[in-house]
Backbone as a chain_set.jsonl record, in Angstrom:
{"seq": "NGAYNASADGGTGSMWSVDAVKRYFSQVEQPAMPGAEPGEVWDKIERQLKQLSVLAMHSAQESVQNRPGCFEWFGMDFMVDTDLQCWMLECNVSPDLSTGTRVLDRLVPNAME", "coords": {"N": [[-22.954, -2.425, -2.67], [-24.483, 0.504, -3.228], [-27.241, 1.182, -3.876], [-29.909, 1.564, -2.612], [-33.539, -0.259, -1.412], [-36.356, 0.003, 0.621], [-37.866, -2.049, 0.813], [-36.944, -4.347, 0.582], [-36.24, -6.558, 2.153], [-37.406, -6.436, 4.084], [-35.627, -4.482, 5.709], [-33.28, -2.995, 5.348], [-32.002, -1.759, 2.711], [-31.345, -3.138, -0.537], [-29.827, -5.789, -0.893], [-30.698, -8.918, -1.06], [-31.363, -12.091, 1.836], [-29.86, -14.95, 1.109], [-32.087, -17.377, 2.45], [-34.01, -14.864, 2.359], [-34.656, -14.662, -0.276], [-35.598, -17.28, -1.293], [-37.517, -17.19, 0.575], [-39.854, -15.205, -0.442], [-39.922, -16.21, -3.029], [-41.114, -18.595, -2.421], [-44.034, -17.549, -1.398], [-44.976, -15.487, -3.219], [-47.239, -15.59, -5.868], [-45.586, -16.886, -9.058], [-46.459, -15.326, -12.033], [-44.821, -16.308, -14.646], [-44.644, -18.743, -14.103], [-47.116, -20.319, -13.585], [-49.118, -21.89, -10.55], [-47.345, -23.604, -9.852], [-45.204, -25.274, -7.458], [-43.883, -23.993, -4.645], [-41.029, -24.771, -3.838], [-40.965, -25.273, -6.519], [-40.15, -23.177, -8.401], [-37.946, -22.017, -6.883], [-36.085, -24.031, -7.218], [-35.55, -23.489, -10.048], [-34.517, -21.015, -9.937], [-32.307, -21.068, -8.411], [-30.922, -23.189, -9.847], [-30.066, -21.594, -11.924], [-28.185, -19.576, -10.969], [-26.337, -21.12, -9.79], [-25.183, -21.96, -11.899], [-24.59, -19.32, -13.356], [-22.728, -18.454, -11.514], [-20.831, -20.361, -11.792], [-19.95, -20.328, -14.445], [-18.82, -17.567, -14.148], [-16.752, -17.839, -12.445], [-14.71, -19.294, -13.975], [-14.364, -17.673, -16.103], [-12.624, -15.596, -14.476], [-10.523, -17.187, -13.48], [-8.054, -16.723, -14.327], [-7.215, -14.332, -13.523], [-6.448, -14.696, -10.596], [-4.394, -15.81, -7.909], [-2.94, -19.155, -7.67], [-2.566, -20.338, -4.196], [-1.467, -22.235, -1.622], [-3.161, -23.147, 1.036], [-4.937, -20.937, 0.928], [-7.861, -19.09, -0.084], [-9.88, -17.82, -1.937], [-12.084, -14.737, -2.314], [-15.217, -13.944, -3.964], [-17.791, -12.159, -4.847], [-20.828, -11.542, -5.825], [-23.569, -10.188, -7.72], [-27.014, -10.684, -8.412], [-29.885, -9.99, -10.533], [-33.319, -11.259, -10.512], [-35.74, -11.103, -13.001], [-39.147, -10.347, -14.336], [-39.818, -13.054, -15.837], [-38.068, -15.163, -14.521], [-36.148, -15.648, -15.125], [-32.434, -15.524, -14.387], [-30.086, -12.839, -14.565], [-26.499, -11.786, -14.057], [-25.193, -9.478, -12.532], [-22.742, -8.189, -11.76], [-19.844, -9.461, -10.931], [-17.432, -9.805, -8.341], [-13.944, -9.814, -7.506], [-12.141, -10.846, -4.738], [-13.573, -8.754, -3.349], [-15.303, -6.013, -1.322], [-14.96, -6.689, 2.182], [-17.144, -4.737, 4.132], [-19.565, -4.182, 6.33], [-22.8, -3.123, 6.569], [-25.601, -3.707, 5.561], [-28.381, -5.599, 7.165], [-27.972, -8.287, 5.637], [-25.145, -8.363, 5.43], [-24.004, -7.893, 7.44], [-24.361, -10.018, 9.069], [-23.254, -12.263, 7.238], [-20.595, -11.286, 6.893], [-18.878, -11.786, 9.004], [-19.755, -14.06, 10.304], [-18.805, -15.723, 8.543], [-16.069, -15.027, 8.867], [-14.811, -16.984, 10.645]], "CA": [[-23.754, -1.555, -3.328], [-25.598, 2.085, -3.359], [-28.907, 1.286, -4.234], [-31.31, 0.283, -1.583], [-34.675, -0.264, -1.424], [-37.02, -0.359, 2.188], [-39.269, -2.83, 1.334], [-36.635, -5.796, -0.155], [-36.225, -7.538, 2.635], [-37.711, -5.813, 5.277], [-34.657, -4.157, 6.038], [-32.081, -1.755, 4.533], [-31.343, -2.087, 1.593], [-31.472, -3.978, -1.71], [-28.998, -6.942, -0.669], [-31.031, -10.118, -0.013], [-30.123, -12.992, 1.8], [-30.977, -16.521, 0.116], [-33.522, -17.247, 2.661], [-35.385, -14.191, 2.11], [-35.384, -14.743, -1.666], [-36.664, -18.752, -0.821], [-38.791, -17.304, 1.019], [-39.954, -14.525, -1.124], [-40.612, -16.786, -3.823], [-42.382, -19.627, -2.097], [-45.492, -17.137, -0.756], [-45.645, -14.912, -3.925], [-47.246, -16.194, -7.164], [-44.898, -16.096, -10.107], [-46.738, -15.601, -13.294], [-44.031, -16.978, -15.281], [-44.626, -20.435, -13.934], [-48.654, -20.44, -12.877], [-49.533, -22.891, -10.542], [-45.959, -24.125, -9.581], [-44.978, -25.353, -6.263], [-42.962, -23.387, -4.617], [-39.812, -25.162, -4.38], [-39.905, -25.816, -8.432], [-39.741, -22.107, -8.535], [-36.566, -22.064, -6.068], [-35.608, -24.708, -7.825], [-35.104, -23.061, -11.187], [-33.817, -19.927, -9.879], [-31.043, -21.67, -7.818], [-29.916, -23.76, -10.67], [-29.382, -20.635, -12.985], [-27.466, -18.718, -10.179], [-24.947, -21.975, -9.686], [-24.744, -21.989, -13.734], [-23.889, -18.31, -13.75], [-21.554, -18.775, -10.89], [-19.419, -21.381, -12.337], [-18.941, -19.131, -15.817], [-18.024, -15.923, -13.81], [-15.192, -18.109, -11.231], [-14.363, -19.831, -14.952], [-13.497, -16.603, -16.501], [-12.012, -15.302, -13.457], [-9.542, -17.943, -13.113], [-7.088, -16.385, -14.442], [-6.909, -13.29, -12.319], [-6.844, -15.227, -9.063], [-3.159, -16.663, -8.094], [-3.325, -19.997, -6.699], [-1.534, -20.154, -3.338], [-1.34, -23.235, -1.039], [-3.779, -22.814, 2.137], [-5.176, -19.845, 0.842], [-8.694, -18.756, -0.896], [-9.844, -16.22, -3.135], [-13.867, -14.102, -2.236], [-16.848, -13.706, -5.06], [-19.05, -11.506, -4.311], [-21.731, -11.693, -7.083], [-24.982, -9.571, -7.837], [-27.88, -11.423, -9.457], [-31.168, -10.082, -10.129], [-34.293, -12.065, -11.319], [-36.332, -10.836, -13.932], [-40.327, -11.242, -14.013], [-39.832, -14.498, -16.547], [-37.719, -15.919, -13.731], [-34.195, -15.021, -15.79], [-31.478, -14.66, -13.953], [-28.904, -12.098, -14.425], [-25.508, -11.697, -13.175], [-25.262, -7.942, -12.385], [-21.359, -7.757, -11.246], [-18.887, -10.288, -9.898], [-16.203, -8.947, -7.785], [-12.757, -11.1, -7.128], [-12.001, -9.814, -3.107], [-14.862, -7.894, -2.971], [-15.283, -5.183, -0.329], [-15.926, -6.632, 3.069], [-17.112, -3.876, 4.774], [-20.667, -4.503, 6.745], [-23.67, -1.821, 6.608], [-26.595, -4.21, 5.721], [-28.516, -6.997, 7.829], [-27.301, -9.654, 5.221], [-23.642, -8.162, 5.62], [-23.913, -7.749, 9.166], [-24.154, -11.23, 9.722], [-22.492, -12.999, 6.804], [-19.036, -11.586, 6.931], [-18.357, -12.029, 10.836], [-19.743, -15.479, 10.409], [-17.556, -15.832, 7.338], [-14.53, -15.154, 9.229], [-14.742, -17.52, 12.054]], "C": [[-24.355, -0.555, -2.624], [-26.563, 2.233, -3.595], [-29.553, 0.695, -3.339], [-32.849, 1.076, -1.606], [-35.324, -0.754, -0.243], [-37.491, -1.66, 1.999], [-38.056, -4.496, 0.566], [-36.71, -6.662, 0.403], [-36.636, -7.127, 4.14], [-36.872, -5.046, 6.169], [-33.807, -2.805, 5.351], [-31.589, -2.038, 3.567], [-31.694, -3.292, 0.388], [-30.696, -5.317, -1.46], [-30.129, -8.023, 0.093], [-30.649, -11.391, 0.559], [-30.785, -14.232, 1.14], [-32.089, -16.873, 0.69], [-34.586, -16.465, 2.763], [-35.986, -14.068, 0.534], [-36.233, -15.954, -1.893], [-37.624, -18.152, -0.475], [-40.022, -16.307, 0.173], [-40.707, -15.403, -2.383], [-41.304, -18.201, -3.771], [-43.761, -18.768, -1.333], [-45.993, -16.185, -2.034], [-45.559, -15.866, -5.346], [-46.496, -16.116, -8.226], [-45.577, -16.77, -11.418], [-46.118, -16.498, -14.369], [-44.237, -18.51, -14.959], [-46.029, -21.009, -12.859], [-48.804, -21.783, -12.32], [-48.327, -23.917, -9.641], [-45.693, -24.13, -8.238], [-43.697, -24.462, -5.609], [-41.292, -23.403, -4.419], [-39.314, -25.625, -5.819], [-39.511, -24.171, -8.865], [-38.233, -21.63, -8.019], [-35.436, -22.578, -6.894], [-34.609, -24.028, -9.403], [-33.856, -21.834, -11.033], [-32.1, -20.536, -9.652], [-30.277, -22.391, -8.815], [-29.321, -22.66, -11.908], [-28.262, -19.785, -11.818], [-26.217, -19.482, -10.209], [-24.313, -21.627, -11.303], [-23.835, -21.032, -13.653], [-22.473, -17.995, -13.081], [-20.614, -19.076, -11.103], [-18.991, -20.756, -13.516], [-18.19, -18.083, -15.128], [-16.56, -16.416, -13.175], [-14.507, -18.482, -12.612], [-13.37, -18.481, -15.268], [-12.172, -15.217, -15.759], [-10.792, -15.984, -12.991], [-8.398, -17.749, -13.097], [-6.118, -15.329, -14.003], [-6.501, -13.729, -11.092], [-5.354, -16.329, -8.916], [-3.369, -17.846, -6.866], [-2.508, -20.121, -5.678], [-2.309, -21.113, -1.894], [-2.184, -22.738, 0.684], [-4.511, -21.615, 2.139], [-6.944, -19.937, -0.266], [-9.648, -17.436, -1.062], [-11.972, -15.955, -2.462], [-14.1, -14.005, -3.187], [-17.594, -13.296, -4.725], [-19.721, -10.925, -5.748], [-22.977, -10.797, -6.912], [-25.677, -9.81, -8.729], [-28.931, -10.458, -9.012], [-32.276, -11.136, -11.092], [-35.228, -11.11, -11.833], [-37.99, -11.443, -13.686], [-40.513, -12.66, -14.743], [-39.057, -15.267, -15.849], [-36.459, -16.004, -13.897], [-33.99, -14.439, -14.605], [-30.462, -14.089, -14.634], [-27.874, -11.824, -13.492], [-25.119, -10.398, -13.286], [-23.655, -7.629, -12.699], [-20.777, -9.013, -10.907], [-17.588, -9.452, -9.551], [-14.927, -10.102, -7.287], [-11.849, -9.965, -5.7], [-12.661, -8.591, -3.234], [-14.695, -6.679, -1.271], [-16.053, -5.695, 0.861], [-16.542, -6.111, 4.232], [-19.07, -4.429, 5.122], [-21.441, -3.395, 6.788], [-25.399, -2.035, 6.297], [-27.218, -4.909, 6.445], [-27.676, -8.148, 7.286], [-25.464, -9.651, 5.803], [-23.295, -8.598, 7.287], [-23.826, -9.193, 9.828], [-23.308, -12.408, 8.996], [-20.783, -12.826, 6.86], [-18.612, -11.985, 8.101], [-18.326, -13.604, 10.646], [-18.884, -16.161, 9.458], [-16.427, -16.249, 7.794], [-13.693, -15.733, 9.81], [-13.895, -19.031, 11.427]], "O": [[-24.734, -0.729, -1.466], [-27.042, 3.367, -3.606], [-29.759, -0.515, -3.252], [-33.211, 2.246, -1.73], [-35.009, -1.895, 0.094], [-37.542, -2.419, 2.967], [-38.591, -5.523, 0.147], [-37.103, -7.706, -0.118], [-36.111, -7.57, 5.161], [-37.248, -4.886, 7.33], [-34.265, -1.725, 4.977], [-30.545, -2.689, 3.597], [-32.35, -4.29, 0.688], [-31.26, -6.163, -2.153], [-30.408, -8.058, 1.291], [-29.706, -11.967, 0.015], [-31.947, -14.392, 0.767], [-33.128, -16.86, 0.029], [-35.724, -16.813, 3.076], [-37.076, -13.662, 0.131], [-37.31, -15.902, -2.486], [-38.698, -18.375, -1.034], [-41.163, -16.769, 0.207], [-41.903, -15.263, -2.637], [-41.867, -18.798, -4.689], [-44.511, -19.486, -0.672], [-47.205, -15.982, -2.106], [-44.632, -16.518, -5.828], [-46.624, -14.972, -8.66], [-45.499, -17.923, -11.843], [-46.801, -17.348, -14.94], [-43.887, -19.361, -15.776], [-46.029, -21.734, -11.864], [-48.716, -22.774, -13.045], [-48.642, -24.844, -8.894], [-45.891, -23.065, -7.653], [-42.626, -24.364, -6.208], [-40.497, -22.503, -4.69], [-38.245, -26.047, -6.261], [-38.578, -23.996, -9.648], [-37.488, -20.951, -8.726], [-34.368, -22.055, -7.214], [-33.409, -24.119, -9.659], [-32.79, -21.7, -11.635], [-31.111, -20.474, -10.384], [-29.05, -22.31, -8.766], [-28.351, -22.886, -12.632], [-27.298, -19.379, -12.468], [-25.156, -18.944, -10.524], [-23.226, -21.156, -11.639], [-22.629, -21.256, -13.761], [-21.466, -17.531, -13.614], [-19.56, -18.496, -10.841], [-17.786, -20.597, -13.71], [-17.059, -17.75, -15.479], [-15.513, -15.775, -13.264], [-13.41, -17.924, -12.606], [-12.212, -18.249, -14.92], [-11.359, -14.424, -16.236], [-10.059, -15.432, -12.17], [-7.605, -18.238, -12.292], [-4.888, -15.286, -14.024], [-6.103, -12.787, -10.405], [-5.205, -17.354, -9.581], [-3.744, -17.702, -5.702], [-1.352, -20.026, -6.092], [-3.35, -20.804, -1.313], [-1.576, -21.93, 1.386], [-4.792, -21.135, 3.237], [-7.068, -20.836, -1.099], [-9.929, -16.442, -0.393], [-12.812, -16.838, -2.289], [-13.062, -13.913, -3.842], [-18.407, -14.001, -4.127], [-19.233, -10.1, -6.521], [-23.386, -10.73, -5.753], [-25.396, -9.411, -9.859], [-29.109, -10.066, -7.859], [-31.983, -11.639, -12.177], [-35.553, -10.217, -11.051], [-38.247, -12.508, -13.124], [-41.348, -13.422, -14.257], [-39.08, -16.397, -16.335], [-35.671, -16.369, -13.024], [-34.57, -13.574, -13.95], [-29.845, -14.842, -15.388], [-28.124, -11.633, -12.302], [-24.597, -10.154, -14.374], [-23.309, -6.963, -13.674], [-21.653, -9.755, -10.463], [-16.937, -8.688, -10.263], [-15.213, -11.159, -6.724], [-11.262, -8.884, -5.733], [-12.11, -7.491, -3.195], [-13.889, -6.865, -0.36], [-17.263, -5.498, 0.98], [-16.571, -6.775, 5.268], [-19.731, -4.965, 4.232], [-20.772, -2.408, 7.092], [-26.279, -1.209, 6.535], [-26.221, -5.42, 6.955], [-26.917, -8.844, 7.96], [-24.8, -10.538, 6.341], [-22.565, -9.363, 7.917], [-23.307, -9.43, 10.919], [-22.764, -13.309, 9.635], [-19.936, -13.719, 6.87], [-17.677, -12.78, 7.998], [-17.325, -14.312, 10.756], [-18.299, -17.2, 9.763], [-15.805, -17.271, 7.504], [-12.475, -15.557, 9.846], [-13.559, -19.921, 12.209]]}, "num_chains": 1, "name": "protein.A"}
């Protein structure tokens, strides 16, 4: 995605790794969950991300051909609002695997091994 935010993960772009998101939510007080332990905030977010991901995959299952010995990539973009509500912005079947952000520069080659 072309939207860039220099402060997102200390790098270039608005794409954060899972580790960067976990770090952020463990270090920054969340008004939506005052006094919450860092793990509680991430658990709430992770639960929602998993639910949204499963719903997206179910909705796309008719578009994906099942071929023995093959797999399908899904590219999902999420946003977390100030109430810690997660929103899926988009889900791409067979997303572009080009690099260009710190996250993709690390993720794509590792996934291809």
